[in-house]
Steps between C-alpha positions, in 0.01 A plus 500: 500500500716804467820360634466180318452689171800721567724192579371312208556773243851587644605137491365453147580833336732705737250781513257621764136580483416865580239592764259593222560168322446316824176688557389402147579125565304522821198660329503211241546228770192659698280471196598140420533361841159416668655505849623858435171647396431680831833699484300762282332617822837608647675827428733481188744724680610222732601273208663771305722605800584131572612444136707826506661392817560144372672644185729728700580218739590267236705757318 
């Protein structure tokens, strides 16, 4: 989800999602995707760190 979102936005607009924006997208996806419902049981720190790392790698 994160990498595809970064690539899609960059291709379309030439801008990048920040780590915070990626985390917000993820939170929205978790609430609307029935297959992602159990992600709430995991630590949010893992996703936050992953999205920050993805932002830095993509930059």
